N, C-alpha and C positions, 0 to 999 in steps of 0.2 A: 205491885211486882215485888216478890220476895226473893231476893238473890240467893238466900240460903237454900231455897228449895229448887232452884234452877240448875240445870246441867251446865257444864262448861260451854257446850255449844250454844245453849240458849243465852247465856251471859254474853258470849262473843257476838251473837246475832243482835242482841239488844244494844250492845255497845256500838256496833257498826251503824245501826239505825239512828242512835243518838248523835253520833259524829256526823252522819250525813244530814240530819235535820238541822243541827247547829252550825256546821261549817260548809255544807254543800259538798258535792262530789269531789271537787278539786281540793278543797281544804281537808277533807277526810283522807284523801290519798296522801297529801303532803304530811299530814300528821302521822299516818301509819308508816311512811318511809323513814321517819326518825328512829323507828324501833326495829328495823330490819337487822337480823342477826348476822347476815353475811355468811361467807363460807371460807374454808381454808384455814391456814395457819399464818396469821399476820407476821409473827416473829420470824418464821422460816422464810417467808416470801421477802421480808425486808432484808434479811441477811443475804439472800440470793441476789437481790437487786443492788444493794449497797455495799456488800462485803464488809470490810473493816473501815469504811470511810468515816472520817471524823466530821463533826459539825463544822470545824474550821475549813476543812477541805470542801465541803458542800457549799459553804459561804463563798469561798474563792471561785468555785465553778459558777455560781449564780452571778457574782460580780463580773466575771469574764463575759458571760452571755449578755448581761445588761449593757456593758460598755462595747461589746463587739470585738473585744481583743482576742 
């Protein structure tokens, strides 16, 4: 198999076959999940959810929930 002469699709297919052969279907899926690019704008979403909350404020909230106060 000469990867230099293969199309990107052929390389992708050969890679999936190798992952499946070596890791099995479940291992292949777990491996591929590590590289999912995701969607959206993380920074914008974070600002929307947290606003200008500081690390100290978040830590206080966590402590409150843990202690039930």
